[in-house]
Every structure is written in structure tokens, then in C-alpha cells.
N, C-alpha and C positions, 0 to 999 in steps of 0.2 A: 467384770467390766461394766461400767456405768452406761446409762441410756444415751448420754450425749456422745460417747465414743462410738457406740453401735450405730447411731444415726449418722455420724460423720463418715464412718466406713461405708455404710450403705449409700450415702450420697456421692461418694467418690468411686463407685463401681463403674468400670468401663463396659458399656453395652454395645455389642456388634452382632451382625447377622452371621449365621453359621449354616452351611459353608458360605464363603464370600460369593457375592453375585457374579455370574459370568459376564464378560464384556462383549462377547461376540460368538459367532458360530450358531449351530443349531440349538444350543441351549440358551441363547440370548432371549430374554424376556420371561423366562420361567422364574417365578417368585420363590425365594427361599423362605422357609417358615421357622427354621431353627434359630435359637438365641444363644449367644455366648456371653457370659459375665465373667469379668476378671477383677479381683480385688487387690488392694495394696498388700494384703497378707499372703499373696501367692495362691489364693483359692481360685480355681477356674471351674465354672459350671456350664455345661452345654445341655440344652433341653430341646429335643425334637419330637416330643410326644404327640402334639396336636397339629392340625393343619392351620390353626390360627396363631399368628405371632403374638397376639394379645394374651391368649391363654398360656403360651410358652413363656412369655415374659413374666407373667404373674407367678407361675410355678418356679421359674428360675430365681426370682427375687425372694420368694418364700424359702427356697432351699439355701440361698445365700445368707439370709437372716439366721436360719437355724445353724449353719456352719459357723458364722461369726460368733453366735452365742456359745457354741461348743468350744471354740478356740479360746474364748474369754473365761472359761471355767478354770 
């Protein structure tokens, strides 16, 4: 798989919070820190290792990049 294809797949990854934020009740206002990435290839990665969404996002994108490289072999 060439670099352009990998970059295109990484650019089209859908990024969402995991679990979805609650809209009401006693859990309202509690921030979620997990990140969920979904690619066009059917790869789903969920990372909830850190309290920081930034760290979770960085790790999730690294894992997604490695997964895409592995699929491209």
C-alpha cells in the first residue's frame, strides 16, 4: 500500500467520544475521556487508557496507522 492511500485512509477516519456523553440525570456533565476511531476498512479502535482525551487520541491514531499498514501488507 502506498503512502498516499494510507494518508487518505487516515484522513477519512471517523473520530467519536466513547462512551457517548450522557444528556441528563446524575451523570450529566461528567466528561468522557475515551476515543473511538472507525475506518472505511472496518477497523474499529477504542482507547480509554488515559484521563486525557489528547493522549487517548494520539494513541488511537498510532494504533490505527499500524493497523492500516498491517492490512496493506
